[in-house]
ZAMARGU-4260 file (C-alpha; in steps of 0.2 Angstrom, whole numbers, plus 5000, padded with zeros to 4 digits):
<rodrens>
0) 4797/4855/5148 | 4802/4872/5139 | 4791/4887/5140 | 4789/4903/5131 | 4782/4916/5145
5) 4785/4933/5136 | 4768/4938/5143 | 4770/4932/5162 | 4788/4940/5162 | 4780/4957/5155
10) 4766/4958/5169 | 4778/4952/5184 | 4796/4956/5181 | 4793/4972/5171 | 4782/4982/5182
15) 4793/4996/5185 | 4797/4999/5167 | 4790/5011/5154 | 4776/5004/5145 | 4786/5007/5128
20) 4800/4994/5136 | 4788/4982/5141 | 4785/4977/5124 | 4802/4973/5120 | 4804/4958/5134
25) 4806/4941/5132 | 4809/4925/5145 | 4811/4907/5140 | 4813/4894/5154 | 4810/4876/5159
30) 4799/4883/5171 | 4791/4897/5178 | 4781/4899/5196 | 4775/4914/5206 | 4779/4915/5225
35) 4766/4924/5235 | 4760/4940/5226 | 4776/4948/5220 | 4790/4934/5218 | 4795/4925/5201
40) 4803/4911/5202 | 4813/4904/5183 | 4823/4888/5183 | 4832/4878/5170 | 4839/4884/5154
45) 4835/4903/5155 | 4834/4915/5142 | 4830/4933/5145 | 4831/4945/5128 | 4828/4964/5133
50) 4834/4980/5123 | 4849/4971/5113 | 4853/4962/5128 | 4853/4943/5130 | 4855/4934/5146
55) 4856/4915/5150 | 4857/4907/5168 | 4850/4891/5178 | 4840/4903/5190 | 4833/4918/5193
60) 4821/4925/5206 | 4813/4943/5202 | 4806/4953/5219 | 4794/4965/5214 | 4797/4974/5230
65) 4814/4977/5227 | 4815/4977/5209 | 4830/4966/5210 | 4834/4951/5200 | 4844/4937/5209
70) 4852/4926/5196 | 4864/4910/5197 | 4877/4904/5185 | 4884/4900/5175 | 4878/4917/5170
75) 4881/4923/5152 | 4876/4942/5148 | 4878/4947/5129 | 4877/4967/5129 | 4878/4972/5110
80) 4889/4963/5097 | 4905/4967/5105 | 4902/4965/5124 | 4900/4947/5134 | 4900/4945/5152
85) 4903/4929/5161 | 4899/4927/5179 | 4894/4914/5192 | 4882/4923/5203 | 4873/4942/5201
90) 4861/4954/5208 | 4853/4965/5193 | 4841/4978/5191 | 4826/4972/5180 | 4833/4980/5165
95) 4849/4972/5167 | 4859/4989/5167 | 4863/4991/5186 | 4870/4978/5198 | 4883/4965/5203
100) 4891/4951/5196 | 4902/4940/5205 | 4917/4932/5199 | 4916/4938/5182 | 4924/4940/5165
105) 4921/4953/5154 | 4927/4949/5136 | 4927/4965/5122 | 4926/4959/5103 | 4931/4942/5107
110) 4949/4948/5109 | 4953/4956/5127 | 4947/4948/5142 | 4945/4953/5159 | 4944/4943/5174
115) 4938/4951/5191 | 4934/4945/5207 | 4917/4955/5206 | 4910/4968/5192 | 4898/4981/5196
120) 4886/4987/5181 | 4883/5006/5180 | 4869/5014/5171 | 4871/5002/5157 | 4888/5012/5152
125) 4901/5007/5164 | 4907/4990/5171 | 4919/4993/5186 | 4929/4979/5190 | 4940/4975/5206
130) 4955/4964/5206 | 4957/4963/5188 | 4969/4950/5176 | 4967/4957/5158 | 4974/4949/5143
135) 4971/4944/5125 | 4982/4928/5125 | 4976/4910/5124 | 4980/4901/5141 | 4982/4883/5141
140) 4977/4871/5155 | 4994/4865/5158 | 5001/4883/5159 | 4990/4897/5167 | 5002/4910/5164
145) 4998/4920/5149 | 5012/4925/5138 | 5007/4944/5144 | 4994/4951/5155 | 4989/4967/5165
150) 4985/4966/5184 | 4975/4980/5190 | 4967/4984/5206 | 4953/4992/5198 | 4947/4994/5179
155) 4932/5003/5173 | 4927/5000/5155 | 4916/5014/5148 | 4905/5007/5136 | 4899/5022/5127
160) 4918/5030/5124 | 4924/5013/5122 | 4940/5016/5133 | 4947/5006/5148 | 4955/5015/5163
165) 4967/5006/5174 | 4970/5010/5194 | 4988/5003/5199 | 4992/4993/5182 | 5007/4980/5181
170) 5012/4973/5166 | 5018/4956/5167 | 5027/4946/5154 | 5027/4926/5157 | 5021/4931/5174
175) 5036/4943/5177 | 5032/4961/5181 | 5041/4972/5169 | 5032/4990/5171 | 5020/4998/5184
180) 5012/5013/5180 | 4998/5021/5193 | 4985/5026/5181 | 4984/5020/5162 | 4970/5024/5149
185) 4968/5011/5134 | 4957/5011/5120 | 4945/4994/5120 | 4947/4983/5104 | 4932/4991/5096
190) 4938/5009/5096 | 4948/5015/5079 | 4952/5033/5084 | 4955/5039/5103 | 4967/5053/5110
195) 4982/5046/5119 | 4999/5039/5117 | 5003/5025/5106 | 5015/5010/5108 | 5033/5017/5107
200) 5046/5010/5093 | 5064/5007/5097 | 5077/5013/5082 | 5095/5012/5081 | 5105/5018/5067
205) 5126/5022/5066 | 5122/5039/5061 | 5109/5044/5074 | 5112/5031/5088 | 5099/5021/5100
210) 5081/5031/5100 | 5064/5030/5105 | 5049/5035/5096 | 5032/5039/5106 | 5019/5044/5095
215) 5003/5053/5102 | 4988/5053/5092 | 4976/5067/5095 | 4958/5067/5087 | 4951/5082/5081
220) 4933/5077/5077 | 4925/5064/5068 | 4935/5068/5051 | 4953/5076/5058 | 4966/5069/5067
225) 4985/5073/5071 | 4999/5062/5076 | 5014/5070/5085 | 5030/5059/5087 | 5045/5065/5096
230) 5061/5055/5093 | 5077/5056/5104 | 5092/5046/5100 | 5108/5046/5110 | 5119/5055/5096
235) 5110/5071/5102 | 5096/5068/5090 | 5081/5078/5093 | 5065/5077/5079 | 5047/5079/5080
240) 5037/5070/5067 | 5018/5074/5062 | 5005/5069/5052 | 4988/5077/5050 | 4973/5069/5040
245) 4957/5076/5034 | 4944/5068/5026 | 4931/5077/5018 | 4915/5075/5008 | 4923/5073/4992
250) 4941/5068/4996 | 4955/5067/5007 | 4970/5076/5014 | 4987/5070/5023 | 5001/5082/5028
255) 5015/5074/5035 | 5033/5080/5041 | 5048/5082/5053 | 5059/5094/5060 | 5076/5089/5067
260) 5092/5094/5074 | 5106/5081/5076 | 5126/5080/5074 | 5125/5075/5056 | 5123/5093/5051
265) 5128/5102/5069 | 5119/5118/5071 | 5107/5115/5055 | 5090/5114/5058 | 5083/5099/5045
270) 5066/5097/5041 | 5053/5091/5027 | 5035/5093/5023 | 5026/5082/5013 | 5006/5084/5007
275) 4996/5071/4998 | 4978/5073/4992 | 4963/5064/4981 | 4948/5072/4979 | 4932/5069/4966
280) 4927/5084/4955 | 4909/5088/4947 | 4907/5079/4929 | 4917/5064/4934 | 4935/5074/4936
285) 4946/5069/4950 | 4960/5081/4957 | 4975/5073/4964 | 4991/5081/4971 | 5007/5077/4981
290) 5022/5089/4984 | 5038/5087/4996 | 5049/5100/5002 | 5066/5096/5011 | 5080/5105/5019
295) 5094/5095/5012 | 5099/5083/5002 | 5103/5068/5016 | 5089/5070/5026 | 5075/5058/5021
300) 5089/5045/5019 | 5096/5046/5036 | 5079/5047/5045 | 5072/5032/5034 | 5058/5043/5029
305) 5062/5038/5009 | 5075/5035/4997 | 5070/5044/4983 | 5084/5055/4976 | 5073/5065/4964
310) 5058/5073/4972 | 5042/5075/4961 | 5027/5086/4966 | 5013/5087/4956 | 4995/5093/4954
315) 4983/5084/4942 | 4966/5086/4937 | 4959/5070/4927 | 4945/5063/4919 | 4944/5044/4910
320) 4927/5040/4901 | 4925/5026/4889 | 4930/5035/4873 | 4940/5051/4882 | 4954/5053/4893
325) 4958/5071/4899 | 4973/5077/4909 | 4981/5093/4916 | 4996/5093/4926 | 5009/5104/4934
330) 5027/5095/4940 | 5039/5102/4949 | 5056/5093/4950 | 5071/5095/4962 | 5086/5082/4963
335) 5093/5078/4978 | 5109/5068/4967 | 5125/5075/4971 | 5129/5074/4952 | 5114/5084/4946
340) 5112/5104/4946 | 5095/5109/4949 | 5098/5124/4940 | 5100/5116/4923 | 5086/5104/4926
345) 5068/5105/4920 | 5061/5112/4938 | 5044/5117/4932 | 5032/5104/4919 | 5016/5106/4913
350) 5007/5097/4902 | 4987/5095/4895 | 4981/5081/4887 | 4963/5077/4878 | 4962/5061/4869
355) 4945/5055/4861 | 4942/5038/4854 | 4927/5034/4840 | 4922/5025/4826 | 4928/5028/4810
360) 4927/5020/4792 | 4924/5002/4801 | 4938/5004/4812 | 4944/5013/4827 | 4948/5031/4827
365) 4957/5042/4839 | 4961/5061/4840 | 4974/5068/4854 | 4979/5085/4858 | 4993/5090/4870
370) 5003/5104/4877 | 5019/5103/4887 | 5032/5115/4893 | 5046/5114/4903 | 5057/5127/4910
375) 5075/5127/4920 | 5079/5140/4933 | 5095/5145/4923 | 5098/5158/4911 | 5112/5150/4902
380) 5111/5147/4883 | 5125/5133/4883 | 5128/5116/4891 | 5139/5120/4907 | 5137/5104/4915
385) 5142/5091/4900 | 5124/5084/4899 | 5122/5089/4880 | 5107/5101/4885 | 5109/5120/4886
390) 5109/5122/4906 | 5095/5136/4902 | 5085/5128/4888 | 5065/5131/4888 | 5054/5121/4877
395) 5035/5125/4875 | 5026/5113/4863 | 5008/5110/4855 | 5005/5093/4846 | 4989/5086/4838
400) 4988/5068/4833 | 4975/5057/4823 | 4976/5039/4821 | 4965/5025/4815 | 4968/5006/4813
405) 4956/4992/4806 | 4957/4972/4804 | 4949/4960/4792 | 4948/4941/4796 | 4952/4933/4778
410) 4945/4916/4773 | 4962/4906/4779 | 4961/4913/4795 | 4974/4926/4794 | 4970/4945/4801
415) 4975/4959/4789 | 4977/4975/4799 | 4978/4993/4793 | 4986/5007/4803 | 4988/5025/4801
420) 4995/5040/4812 | 4998/5058/4807 | 5004/5072/4818 | 5008/5090/4819 | 5020/5100/4831
425) 5022/5118/4837 | 5038/5121/4846 | 5045/5137/4856 | 5063/5135/4862 | 5073/5147/4871
430) 5090/5150/4879 | 5099/5136/4868 | 5113/5143/4857 | 5114/5125/4849 | 5098/5126/4841
435) 5088/5139/4831 | 5079/5147/4844 | 5062/5152/4842 | 5045/5145/4835 | 5046/5131/4823
440) 5033/5118/4816 | 5036/5101/4810 | 5021/5085/4805 | 5024/5068/4801 | 5014/5054/4795
445) 5016/5035/4796 | 5006/5021/4789 | 5007/5002/4791 | 5000/4987/4786 | 5001/4971/4797
450) 4996/4951/4795 | 4994/4938/4806 | 4992/4922/4806 | 4984/4915/4823 | 4987/4896/4823
455) 4978/4885/4836 | 4981/4868/4840 | 4974/4856/4855 | 4985/4842/4861 | 4983/4826/4870
460) 4976/4830/4889 | 4969/4846/4880 | 4986/4856/4879 | 4981/4871/4870 | 4995/4878/4857
465) 4994/4895/4850 | 5006/4900/4838 | 5005/4918/4830 | 5018/4926/4816 | 5016/4943/4814
470) 5023/4954/4799 | 5022/4973/4799 | 5027/4987/4786 | 5028/5004/4792 | 5034/5019/4782
475) 5036/5036/4791 | 5037/5052/4782 | 5041/5069/4791 | 5053/5080/4799 | 5061/5080/4817
480) 5078/5089/4815 | 5074/5103/4828 | 5066/5092/4841 | 5074/5093/4858 | 5072/5074/4863
485) 5071/5076/4881 | 5055/5067/4887 | 5060/5053/4873 | 5079/5051/4880 | 5076/5033/4887
490) 5069/5019/4876 | 5063/5003/4880 | 5062/4990/4867 | 5049/4976/4874 | 5035/4965/4868
495) 5023/4980/4873 | 5029/4990/4857 | 5038/4979/4846 | 5023/4981/4833 | 5020/4999/4839
500) 5022/5012/4825 | 5032/5023/4836 | 5043/5018/4850 | 5048/5032/4857 | 5041/5035/4875
505) 5038/5055/4871 | 5031/5066/4860 | 5048/5075/4855 | 5053/5061/4843 | 5046/5051/4830
510) 5053/5036/4822 | 5056/5040/4805 | 5060/5030/4789 | 5053/5012/4781 | 5054/4998/4793
515) 5048/4979/4796 | 5044/4973/4812 | 5043/4955/4814 | 5039/4943/4826 | 5032/4928/4834
520) 5020/4925/4848 | 5018/4907/4856 | 5007/4902/4872 | 5004/4885/4878 | 4991/4883/4891
525) 4990/4866/4901 | 4974/4861/4908 | 4987/4855/4924 | 4986/4875/4928 | 5003/4881/4921
530) 5006/4892/4905 | 5021/4896/4895 | 5021/4912/4884 | 5036/4917/4872 | 5040/4932/4861
535) 5054/4933/4848 | 5056/4947/4836 | 5065/4962/4829 | 5064/4977/4819 | 5073/4978/4800
540) 5075/4995/4793 | 5079/5003/4777 | 5091/5014/4783 | 5098/5018/4800 | 5090/5035/4803
545) 5101/5038/4818 | 5085/5040/4830 | 5090/5027/4842 | 5104/5027/4855 | 5115/5010/4856
550) 5108/5005/4873 | 5091/5005/4866 | 5093/4989/4854 | 5083/4997/4841 | 5100/5006/4833
555) 5107/5002/4816 | 5098/4994/4800 | 5092/4979/4810 | 5088/4980/4830 | 5095/4968/4842
560) 5084/4952/4843 | 5071/4954/4857 | 5066/4938/4866 | 5054/4937/4880 | 5048/4922/4891
565) 5032/4921/4903 | 5032/4905/4915 | 5017/4902/4926 | 5016/4887/4937 | 5002/4880/4947
570) 5013/4880/4961 | 5015/4897/4964 | 5029/4900/4953 | 5031/4914/4939 | 5048/4917/4930
575) 5049/4930/4918 | 5066/4937/4909 | 5067/4948/4892 | 5083/4948/4883 | 5090/4961/4869
580) 5104/4953/4859 | 5113/4956/4844 | 5118/4944/4830 | 5135/4940/4840 | 5124/4935/4854
585) 5130/4949/4864 | 5117/4956/4879 | 5114/4975/4879 | 5099/4973/4890 | 5094/4960/4902
590) 5081/4957/4915 | 5075/4941/4924 | 5061/4941/4936 | 5057/4926/4947 | 5043/4925/4961
595) 5039/4910/4971 | 5024/4911/4982 | 5018/4896/4994 | 5009/4895/5009 | 5025/4895/5022
600) 5037/4904/5010 | 5039/4918/4997 | 5054/4923/4986 | 5055/4937/4974 | 5071/4939/4965
605) 5079/4950/4949 | 5092/4953/4940 | 5094/4968/4927 | 5108/4971/4915 | 5109/4988/4905
610) 5123/4991/4894 | 5133/5008/4896 | 5127/5022/4885 | 5132/5041/4887 | 5116/5045/4877
615) 5105/5039/4892 | 5116/5048/4904 | 5125/5030/4909 | 5143/5031/4906 | 5145/5014/4916
620) 5135/4997/4913 | 5123/4992/4926 | 5121/4975/4933 | 5111/4971/4949 | 5104/4956/4958
625) 5089/4960/4971 | 5083/4946/4983 | 5067/4948/4994 | 5061/4932/5002 | 5050/4928/5019
630) 5050/4910/5026 | 5037/4904/5041 | 5049/4897/5054 | 5033/4892/5065 | 5015/4897/5065
635) 5019/4913/5076 | 5038/4916/5068 | 5042/4923/5051 | 5059/4928/5045 | 5061/4940/5029
640) 5077/4946/5020 | 5082/4958/5007 | 5096/4962/4998 | 5103/4971/4982 | 5120/4968/4974
645) 5130/4979/4962 | 5140/4968/4950 | 5149/4983/4943 | 5154/4990/4959 | 5158/4972/4966
650) 5149/4975/4982 | 5132/4975/4990 | 5121/4990/4988 | 5109/4985/5003 | 5105/4971/5014
655) 5092/4970/5027 | 5085/4955/5039 | 5069/4954/5049 | 5061/4943/5062 | 5043/4945/5066
660) 5033/4936/5079 | 5014/4937/5079 | 5000/4927/5087 | 4983/4929/5095 | 4989/4944/5108
665) 5007/4950/5102 | 5016/4956/5089 | 5036/4959/5089 | 5044/4964/5075 | 5062/4966/5073
670) 5073/4973/5058 | 5090/4976/5052 | 5097/4984/5038 | 5113/4990/5031 | 5115/5003/5015
675) 5132/5001/5008 | 5130/5017/4995 | 5138/5033/5000 | 5140/5050/4993 | 5145/5068/4998
680) 5128/5069/5007 | 5125/5054/5014 | 5137/5039/5021 | 5135/5021/5024 | 5121/5017/5037
685) 5115/5003/5048 | 5097/5003/5055 | 5089/4992/5069 | 5072/4993/5073 | 5061/4985/5086
690) 5041/4987/5088 | 5031/4978/5102 | 5012/4979/5099 | 5001/4971/5112 | 4984/4965/5102
695) 4967/4967/5109 | 4969/4986/5113 | 4961/4998/5101 | 4958/4992/5081 | 4977/4989/5078
700) 4984/4976/5069 | 4975/4961/5065 | 4977/4945/5077 | 4989/4932/5072 | 4986/4913/5074
705) 4981/4906/5092 | 4993/4897/5104 | 4990/4878/5102 | 4989/4870/5117 | 4997/4853/5120
710) 4988/4838/5129
</rodrens>
């Protein structure tokens, strides 16, 4: 019969404990007896609960004279939520914090297991194990050798510091010794941050040779840390990488950088430094910033830090509320392209925007105020590099915009809408002989009426069809003859702005004249789990205006036809495309995207075609195909592939392959990539990488699928 005997255990088993501790002990056993005056014997399905510890055993003998517990197994001792000890026999103190356990196994965070001939518990903090085998790999009955294991003469687990100390450690892979170290310290699986070396990373490139990265992590308190990574390669490459992180009460800061010497630029010190941060400010404001400095144009690409060819550094303060948006920012631009001259680019840009929304005349009104300026380092007032803009042109602008829209539902189901927008700009232009430099003002206004007729039909099987023809007539008046058209140079014509009053992305250009925006939207929703959406439309003008470039698809009396399709299937297939076609069905722009997501594979493909247009600084057409995919070859094996093909150059621009093995105890990642593009600052490069991670030490990568044992 099972008895709950907490009172008896308190009286006999914990006589030597402080009074405060006696109230927190419970014993449950099948039978309990007292031998003489100081010995207590408990047998059969025993459970002891004491100070967060839980002990199960088959027999316990407590001698008050010695204060020791003689325990027979199988024994299971749970100490907190992350530490479990199993043993055959044990002799422990009454509070379970001191003593010896025979044929023991220590399990940490349900991941790492350490099997030992004996385990010594010391002060409730340390577990000292002798003749130890440690592994996080699953072992099958037919094959007792784990994928990897660490054998050691002695291991000490510090439960407070969450560290493992190995003496005479030997790493074995598939039973074969591959590495020996007399002393080794590793974090246990519950530790997220600790000072020490991290696992090395091997990298081979055609420009730097074969190299080794050995990261060293340094904790600088609870809220700061530093990662130093020496990187040595066979082609005389010597690099030190750094990453500094600090968390504050209101945000975080990250600094990254590297310093190198190599044979790519002999004798030069190559380096970069980047900063990034995000902070919350009073009154719901947010401060964000990022910045980067680099020694030479090819450094980031040579070392695989970034593929960016124009560096964007900025600091911004924003606040987003239901009816208000405020943003102030300063941006610095630096180009790494061989064809760019940085002195002739707008290297310093500043913006301030205040936008508010409110109810007005039964509709929605908006008021926006914005200031903008951009400056170039050059003082030349002429166009020396042939981009159509004076090399030293500096511009400052202050603008105000007011808008309003309202809609009415007519008796036949049509939706009538009215839209209006008015704005004024004050410009200051310097250092440009092609323009009348000085201070200028301009204004513009746009009014539009819109008619939508949403038609809904439910077909067989619950299929829903929604067809919506839309016609919008818009007229604009105003002057933009002196506008610099720098932030509105690249215009995208898509379903998002088919019915916009102004299709220029920036504030320095406004759409002019009388025009009709015409289109049809169609949506099919199938209960089987797939949807189809189609939009077709174009813009018809009363006069050409000459505002838009050829490649935009909006030039001329009639724009190109816009046709878009979005297909979403229940099986994880998504297809979207967008075409701009003239009346002769010639394509000026095309974009196709395909994404397939399944349990064991994934594919993402894209094709982009854009016609040549010198107004958009594109003398040659662009036509590229990209492909990314992954395939699960087996539960633990995943293959990856990525490529980008340039049809105009008739060659591959970039290609990459990868193979990952990940199970419950090991992560191996292989990667091979080739960049085919070249310039005066970078050369084609082949990159090979290898990283190996023994899972179960520290809070690293999540474990993969467990090994399946065959009967």
